[in-house]
GUSE-350661 format. One line per 3 residues: their letters; for each residue x, y, z of N, C-alpha, C. Coordinates in nm, 2 decimals. Each point is the difference from the previous one (the first is absolute). Layout:
N
A) X:Y:Z:X:Y:Z:X:Y:Z  ...
This chain:
203
XXX) 3.40:7.04:1.96:0.10:-0.10:0.03:-0.05:-0.14:-0.02  0.07:-0.08:-0.08:-0.05:-0.13:-0.04:0.02:-0.10:0.11  -0.08:-0.12:-0.02:0.02:-0.10:0.11:0.13:-0.07:-0.01
XXX) 0.05:-0.04:0.11:0.12:-0.07:0.01:-0.01:-0.14:-0.04  0.10:-0.06:-0.04:0.00:-0.14:-0.05:-0.04:-0.09:0.12  -0.10:-0.09:-0.02:-0.04:-0.09:0.11:0.09:-0.12:-0.01
XXX) 0.06:-0.04:0.11:0.08:-0.12:0.01:-0.09:-0.12:0.03  0.00:-0.09:-0.09:-0.09:-0.12:0.02:0.07:-0.10:0.09  -0.06:-0.03:0.11:0.06:-0.11:0.08:-0.12:-0.06:0.09
XXX) 0.03:-0.11:0.06:-0.11:-0.06:0.08:-0.04:0.09:0.11  -0.13:0.01:0.02:-0.06:0.07:0.11:0.01:-0.08:0.12  0.07:0.05:0.10:0.03:-0.08:0.12:-0.12:-0.02:0.09
XXX) -0.08:0.10:0.01:-0.12:0.00:0.09:-0.10:-0.09:-0.06  -0.04:-0.11:0.07:-0.10:-0.10:-0.06:-0.13:0.06:-0.03  -0.05:0.09:0.08:-0.13:0.06:-0.02:0.00:0.09:-0.12
XXX) 0.11:0.09:-0.01:0.01:0.08:-0.12:0.02:-0.08:-0.13  0.08:-0.11:0.02:0.02:-0.08:-0.12:-0.13:-0.07:-0.05  -0.09:-0.04:0.09:-0.12:-0.06:-0.04:-0.10:0.10:-0.06
XXX) 0.00:0.12:0.05:-0.08:0.11:-0.05:0.05:0.04:-0.14  0.13:0.01:-0.02:0.05:0.03:-0.13:-0.03:-0.11:-0.10  0.02:-0.13:0.05:-0.03:-0.11:-0.09:-0.15:0.00:-0.05
XXX) -0.09:0.03:0.09:-0.14:0.00:-0.04:-0.03:0.11:-0.10  0.06:0.12:0.03:-0.03:0.11:-0.09:0.06:-0.02:-0.14  0.12:-0.04:-0.01:0.07:-0.02:-0.12:-0.06:-0.12:-0.08
XXX) -0.04:-0.10:0.08:-0.06:-0.12:-0.07:-0.13:0.04:-0.07  -0.08:0.07:0.07:-0.13:0.05:-0.06:0.03:0.09:-0.12  0.10:0.09:0.01:0.04:0.09:-0.11:0.05:-0.08:-0.12
XXX) 0.08:-0.10:0.03:0.05:-0.09:-0.11:-0.11:-0.07:-0.07  -0.09:-0.06:0.07:-0.11:-0.07:-0.06:-0.09:0.09:-0.07  -0.02:0.12:0.05:-0.08:0.10:-0.07:0.06:0.04:-0.14
XXX) 0.13:0.02:0.01:0.08:0.04:-0.13:-0.01:-0.12:-0.10  0.01:-0.12:0.05:-0.01:-0.12:-0.09:-0.14:0.00:-0.06  -0.10:0.02:0.08:-0.14:0.00:-0.06:-0.01:0.11:-0.10
XXX) 0.04:0.12:0.03:-0.01:0.11:-0.10:0.08:-0.02:-0.13  0.12:-0.06:0.02:0.08:-0.03:-0.12:-0.08:-0.11:-0.09  -0.06:-0.10:0.06:-0.07:-0.10:-0.08:-0.12:0.06:-0.07
XXX) -0.07:0.09:0.07:-0.12:0.06:-0.06:0.04:0.10:-0.11  0.09:0.09:0.03:0.04:0.11:-0.09:0.07:-0.05:-0.13  0.08:-0.10:0.02:0.09:-0.04:-0.11:-0.03:-0.14:-0.04
XXX) -0.11:-0.06:0.05:-0.04:-0.14:-0.04:0.12:-0.09:0.02  0.07:0.01:0.11:0.12:-0.08:0.03:-0.05:-0.13:0.08  0.07:-0.11:-0.02:-0.03:-0.12:0.07:0.10:0.00:0.12
XXX) -0.05:0.01:0.12:0.08:0.02:0.12:-0.03:-0.11:0.10  0.11:-0.05:0.06:-0.02:-0.09:0.11:0.10:0.04:0.11  -0.06:0.04:0.12:0.08:0.05:0.11:-0.02:-0.09:0.12
XXX) 0.11:-0.04:0.06:0.00:-0.08:0.12:0.09:0.06:0.10  -0.05:0.02:0.12:0.07:0.06:0.11:0.00:-0.09:0.13  0.11:-0.03:0.06:0.01:-0.07:0.12:0.04:0.10:0.11
XXX) -0.08:0.01:0.10:0.03:0.09:0.11:0.11:-0.06:0.09  0.06:0.08:0.09:0.10:-0.06:0.09:-0.05:-0.11:0.09  -0.13:0.01:0.02:-0.06:-0.11:0.09:-0.04:-0.12:-0.08
XXX) 0.02:0.00:-0.13:-0.03:-0.12:-0.08:-0.14:0.01:-0.07  -0.08:0.10:0.02:-0.13:0.01:-0.07:0.02:0.03:-0.15  -0.09:-0.05:-0.08:0.01:0.02:-0.14:-0.10:0.10:-0.05
XXX) 0.04:0.09:-0.09:-0.10:0.10:-0.06:0.03:-0.01:-0.15  -0.10:0.00:-0.08:0.02:-0.01:-0.14:-0.11:0.08:-0.08  0.04:0.04:-0.12:-0.09:0.06:-0.09:0.03:-0.05:-0.14
XXX) -0.10:-0.04:-0.07:0.01:-0.05:-0.14:-0.10:0.07:-0.09  0.04:0.05:-0.11:-0.10:0.06:-0.09:-0.07:-0.11:-0.08  0.07:-0.11:-0.01:-0.06:-0.12:-0.07:0.02:-0.12:0.10
XXX) -0.02:-0.12:-0.05:0.02:-0.11:0.09:0.15:-0.01:0.04  0.03:-0.01:0.13:0.13:0.00:0.05:0.09:-0.12:-0.07  -0.06:-0.12:0.00:0.08:-0.11:-0.05:0.03:0.02:-0.15
XXX) -0.09:0.05:-0.07:0.03:0.03:-0.15:0.11:0.10:-0.02  0.00:0.10:0.08:0.10:0.10:-0.01:0.14:-0.05:0.04  0.00:-0.08:0.10:0.13:-0.06:0.04:0.05:-0.10:-0.10
XXX) -0.09:-0.08:-0.06:0.04:-0.09:-0.11:0.05:0.08:-0.12  -0.06:0.11:-0.03:0.04:0.08:-0.11:0.14:0.06:0.03  0.03:0.04:0.13:0.13:0.06:0.03:0.10:-0.11:-0.01
XXX) -0.02:-0.12:0.05:0.10:-0.11:-0.01:0.03:-0.03:-0.15  -0.11:0.01:-0.08:0.03:-0.03:-0.14:0.08:0.11:-0.07  -0.02:0.13:0.04:0.07:0.11:-0.05:0.15:0.00:0.03
XXX) 0.03:-0.04:0.12:0.14:0.00:0.05:0.07:-0.14:-0.03  -0.08:-0.09:-0.06:0.06:-0.13:-0.03:0.01:-0.10:0.11  -0.08:0.01:0.10:0.00:-0.09:0.11:-0.09:-0.12:-0.03
XXX) 0.03:-0.12:0.04:-0.08:-0.11:-0.03:-0.13:0.01:0.08  -0.11:-0.06:-0.05:-0.13:0.00:0.07:0.02:-0.07:0.13  -0.06:0.06:0.10:0.01:-0.06:0.14:-0.13:-0.06:0.04
XXX) 0.02:-0.13:0.04:-0.12:-0.07:0.05:-0.06:0.06:0.13  0.08:0.08:0.06:-0.04:0.05:0.13:-0.07:0.14:-0.01  -0.01:0.05:-0.12:-0.06:0.13:-0.02:-0.14:0.00:0.04
XXX) -0.07:-0.10:-0.03:-0.15:0.00:0.03:-0.02:-0.09:0.12  0.10:-0.02:0.08:-0.01:-0.10:0.11:-0.11:0.05:0.10  0.00:0.13:0.02:-0.10:0.06:0.10:-0.14:-0.03:-0.05
XXX) -0.03:0.04:-0.12:-0.13:-0.02:-0.05:-0.03:-0.15:-0.01  0.10:-0.08:-0.04:-0.02:-0.15:-0.01:-0.03:-0.05:0.14  0.07:0.04:0.10:-0.02:-0.05:0.14:-0.14:0.04:0.04
XXX) -0.05:0.12:-0.03:-0.13:0.05:0.04:-0.11:-0.09:-0.07  0.03:-0.03:-0.13:-0.10:-0.09:-0.07:-0.01:-0.13:0.07  0.12:-0.06:0.03:0.00:-0.14:0.06:-0.06:0.01:0.14
XXX) 0.03:0.11:0.07:-0.06:0.01:0.14:-0.15:0.01:-0.01  -0.05:0.08:-0.10:-0.15:0.01:-0.01:-0.06:-0.14:-0.04  0.07:-0.07:-0.09:-0.04:-0.13:-0.04:0.00:-0.10:0.11
XXX) 0.10:0.00:0.09:0.01:-0.08:0.11:-0.11:0.03:0.10  -0.03:0.13:0.02:-0.11:0.04:0.09:-0.13:-0.05:-0.05  -0.02:0.01:-0.13:-0.13:-0.05:-0.06:-0.01:-0.15:0.02
XXX) 0.11:-0.08:-0.02:0.00:-0.14:0.02:-0.03:-0.04:0.15  0.06:0.08:0.09:-0.02:-0.03:0.14:-0.15:0.02:0.03  -0.06:0.11:-0.05:-0.14:0.02:0.02:-0.09:-0.11:-0.06
XXX) 0.04:-0.04:-0.12:-0.07:-0.11:-0.06:0.00:-0.13:0.08  0.12:-0.03:0.04:0.02:-0.12:0.09:-0.08:0.01:0.12  0.01:0.11:0.07:-0.08:0.02:0.12:-0.15:-0.01:-0.02
XXX) -0.05:0.05:-0.11:-0.14:-0.01:-0.03:-0.04:-0.14:-0.03  0.09:-0.08:-0.08:-0.03:-0.14:-0.03:0.00:-0.08:0.13  0.10:0.02:0.09:0.00:-0.07:0.12:-0.13:0.02:0.09
XXX) -0.04:0.13:0.00:-0.12:0.03:0.07:-0.12:-0.07:-0.06  -0.01:0.00:-0.13:-0.11:-0.07:-0.07:0.00:-0.15:0.03  0.12:-0.06:0.00:0.01:-0.14:0.03:-0.05:-0.03:0.14
XXX) 0.04:0.09:0.10:-0.04:-0.02:0.13:-0.16:0.01:0.01  -0.05:0.10:-0.07:-0.15:0.02:0.00:-0.07:-0.13:-0.06  0.06:-0.05:-0.10:-0.06:-0.12:-0.06:0.00:-0.12:0.09
XXX) 0.10:0.00:0.09:0.01:-0.11:0.10:-0.08:0.04:0.13  -0.07:0.11:-0.01:-0.08:0.04:0.12:0.07:0.07:0.11  0.12:0.05:-0.03:0.08:0.07:0.10:0.00:0.15:-0.03
XXX) 0.03:0.08:0.11:0.02:0.15:-0.01:-0.13:0.06:-0.07  -0.11:-0.03:0.05:-0.13:0.05:-0.06:-0.04:0.13:0.07  0.07:0.04:0.11:-0.05:0.11:0.08:0.00:0.13:-0.07
XXX) 0.09:0.02:-0.10:0.00:0.13:-0.07:-0.09:0.00:-0.12  -0.08:-0.10:-0.03:-0.08:-0.01:-0.12:-0.14:0.05:0.04  -0.06:0.08:-0.09:-0.13:0.05:0.02:-0.10:-0.10:-0.06
XXX) -0.13:0.04:0.01:-0.11:-0.09:-0.05:0.02:-0.02:-0.15  0.04:0.10:-0.08:0.01:-0.01:-0.14:0.11:-0.10:-0.03  0.12:0.02:0.07:0.11:-0.09:-0.03:-0.03:-0.15:0.04
XXX) -0.07:-0.01:0.11:-0.04:-0.14:0.05:-0.09:-0.07:-0.10  -0.10:0.08:-0.06:-0.09:-0.06:-0.10:0.08:-0.04:-0.12  0.09:0.09:-0.05:0.09:-0.03:-0.11:0.08:-0.13:0.02
XXX) 0.06:-0.01:0.12:0.08:-0.12:0.04:-0.09:-0.12:0.00  -0.12:0.01:0.05:-0.09:-0.11:0.00:-0.04:-0.05:-0.14  -0.02:0.09:-0.09:-0.02:-0.03:-0.14:0.12:-0.07:-0.06
XXX) 0.12:0.05:0.03:0.12:-0.07:-0.05:0.01:-0.14:0.05  -0.02:-0.02:0.13:0.01:-0.13:0.06:-0.11:-0.10:-0.06  -0.12:0.06:-0.02:-0.10:-0.09:-0.06:0.03:-0.04:-0.14
XXX) 0.05:0.10:-0.08:0.04:-0.03:-0.14:0.12:-0.10:0.00  0.09:0.02:0.09:0.12:-0.10:0.01:-0.05:-0.13:0.04  -0.09:-0.01:0.09:-0.05:-0.14:0.05:-0.08:-0.07:-0.12
XXX) -0.08:0.08:-0.07:-0.07:-0.06:-0.12:0.10:-0.05:-0.10  0.11:0.07:-0.03:0.10:-0.05:-0.09:0.07:-0.12:0.05  0.02:-0.01:0.13:0.07:-0.12:0.05:-0.09:-0.12:-0.01
XXX) -0.13:0.02:0.03:-0.10:-0.11:-0.01:-0.01:-0.05:-0.14  -0.01:0.10:-0.10:-0.01:-0.04:-0.14:0.12:-0.08:-0.04  0.12:0.05:0.04:0.12:-0.08:-0.03:0.00:-0.14:0.05
XXX) -0.04:-0.01:0.13:-0.01:-0.13:0.06:-0.10:-0.09:-0.08  -0.12:0.05:-0.03:-0.09:-0.08:-0.08:0.06:-0.04:-0.13  0.07:0.09:-0.07:0.06:-0.04:-0.13:0.10:-0.11:0.02
XXX) 0.08:0.01:0.10:0.11:-0.10:0.03:-0.07:-0.14:0.03  -0.10:0.00:0.08:-0.07:-0.12:0.04:-0.07:-0.06:-0.13  -0.06:0.08:-0.08:-0.07:-0.05:-0.12:0.11:-0.06:-0.10
XXX) 0.11:0.07:-0.01:0.10:-0.06:-0.09:0.06:-0.13:0.06  0.01:-0.01:0.13:0.05:-0.12:0.06:-0.10:-0.12:-0.02  -0.13:0.03:0.02:-0.10:-0.10:-0.02:0.00:-0.05:-0.15
XXX) 0.01:0.09:-0.09:0.00:-0.03:-0.14:0.13:-0.09:-0.03  0.11:0.03:0.06:0.12:-0.08:-0.02:-0.02:-0.14:0.05  -0.06:-0.01:0.12:-0.03:-0.13:0.06:-0.09:-0.09:-0.09
XXX) -0.11:0.07:-0.05:-0.09:-0.07:-0.09:0.07:-0.05:-0.12  0.08:0.09:-0.06:0.08:-0.05:-0.12:0.09:-0.11:0.03  0.06:0.01:0.11:0.10:-0.11:0.04:-0.08:-0.13:0.03
XXX) -0.12:0.01:0.06:-0.08:-0.12:0.03:-0.05:-0.06:-0.13  -0.04:0.09:-0.10:-0.05:-0.05:-0.13:0.11:-0.07:-0.08  0.12:0.06:0.01:0.11:-0.07:-0.07:0.03:-0.14:0.06
XXX) -0.01:-0.01:0.13:0.02:-0.13:0.07:-0.11:-0.10:-0.04  -0.13:0.05:-0.01:-0.10:-0.09:-0.04:0.02:-0.05:-0.15  0.04:0.10:-0.08:0.02:-0.04:-0.14:0.11:-0.10:-0.02
XXX) 0.11:0.02:0.08:0.11:-0.09:-0.01:-0.05:-0.14:0.05  -0.07:0.00:0.11:-0.06:-0.13:0.05:-0.09:-0.07:-0.10  -0.08:0.08:-0.07:-0.09:-0.05:-0.10:0.08:-0.06:-0.12
XXX) 0.11:0.07:-0.03:0.08:-0.05:-0.12:0.06:-0.13:0.04  0.05:-0.01:0.12:0.06:-0.13:0.05:-0.10:-0.11:0.00  -0.13:0.03:0.05:-0.10:-0.10:0.00:-0.04:-0.04:-0.14
XXX) -0.01:0.10:-0.09:-0.03:-0.04:-0.14:0.10:-0.09:-0.06  0.12:0.03:0.03:0.11:-0.09:-0.05:-0.01:-0.14:0.06  -0.04:0.00:0.13:-0.01:-0.13:0.07:-0.12:-0.08:-0.06
XXX) -0.11:0.08:-0.03:-0.12:-0.07:-0.06:0.04:-0.06:-0.14  0.07:0.08:-0.07:0.04:-0.05:-0.14:0.09:-0.13:0.02  0.09:0.00:0.10:0.08:-0.12:0.02:-0.09:-0.12:0.04
XXX) -0.10:0.03:0.08:-0.09:-0.11:0.05:-0.08:-0.05:-0.12  -0.04:0.09:-0.09:-0.08:-0.04:-0.11:0.08:-0.09:-0.09  0.12:0.04:-0.02:0.09:-0.08:-0.09:0.02:-0.14:0.06
XXX) 0.03:0.01:0.13:0.03:-0.13:0.07:-0.13:-0.09:0.01  -0.12:0.07:0.02:-0.12:-0.08:0.00:-0.04:-0.06:-0.13  0.04:0.07:-0.11:-0.03:-0.05:-0.13:0.07:-0.13:-0.02
XXX) 0.11:-0.02:0.06:0.08:-0.12:-0.02:-0.04:-0.11:0.10  -0.04:0.04:0.12:-0.02:-0.11:0.10:-0.12:0.01:0.08  -0.10:0.09:-0.04:-0.12:0.02:0.08:0.02:0.02:0.15
XXX) 0.09:0.10:0.03:0.02:0.02:0.14:-0.12:0.07:0.07  -0.06:0.09:-0.07:-0.12:0.07:0.05:-0.12:-0.02:-0.10  -0.12:-0.01:0.05:-0.11:-0.01:-0.09:-0.05:0.14:-0.04
XXX) -0.09:0.00:-0.09:-0.04:0.13:-0.07:-0.06:0.09:0.10  -0.07:-0.04:0.10:-0.07:0.09:0.10:0.11:0.07:0.08  0.10:-0.08:0.04:0.11:0.07:0.08:0.07:0.11:-0.08
XXX) 0.03:-0.03:-0.12:0.06:0.10:-0.09:-0.09:0.12:-0.02  -0.12:-0.02:-0.02:-0.10:0.11:-0.02:-0.01:0.09:0.13  0.00:-0.07:0.12:-0.01:0.08:0.12:0.13:0.08:0.02
XXX) 0.11:-0.06:-0.03:0.13:0.07:0.01:0.01:0.12:-0.10  -0.06:-0.02:-0.12:0.00:0.11:-0.10:-0.09:0.11:0.05  -0.11:-0.03:0.06:-0.09:0.11:0.05:0.07:0.08:0.12
XXX) 0.07:-0.08:0.08:0.08:0.07:0.11:0.10:0.10:-0.06  0.07:-0.04:-0.10:0.10:0.09:-0.06:-0.07:0.12:-0.06  -0.11:-0.02:-0.07:-0.08:0.11:-0.06:-0.04:0.10:0.11
XXX) -0.06:-0.06:0.11:-0.04:0.09:0.11:0.11:0.08:0.06  0.12:-0.07:0.01:0.12:0.07:0.06:0.05:0.11:-0.09  -0.01:-0.03:-0.13:0.05:0.10:-0.09:-0.09:0.13:-0.01
XX) -0.12:-0.02:0.03:-0.10:0.12:0.00:0.01:0.09:0.12  0.07:-0.05:0.11:0.01:0.08:0.12:0.10:0.11:-0.02
């Protein structure tokens, strides 16, 4: 005697429904795996349980298979297809950035002499070397700035002396011209003034 026709309808008993779901889900995923292996088929299977849990099987990359399906049926590419993987990538990137920021903040505190309780002898020696190197660089920069400032002041002073000497030379020339006409200064005064200008110009 053959089996009677089974009427498909929702199983009312929650426990029986959950047991049937688990059995048939596993059987469906097993059949999908066998089909992909035996026939070299590209399969993507997604199952949502009544409670909202997701189960999936993909013989290849799931996103690639979905994109291929959308292309086959003429659907436009969806920016949300890879949203899950994209979100995971960004979440991982954000976690890495948070760890990096946390490490940098900890290092800055250590450089300021704070939160040293968790550092061992090796870390403390390394921190000491970093501080010593940093202090040496700061002192070298200060010396370079001071040296450049002194050189600038010397050049400025030299330019001032040269300008004064030029004015005095001009004044001497005017006095020489005037003295040639009226004997305002004698020769010894002019000679002394000339020596003064020469000494000033050599400074």
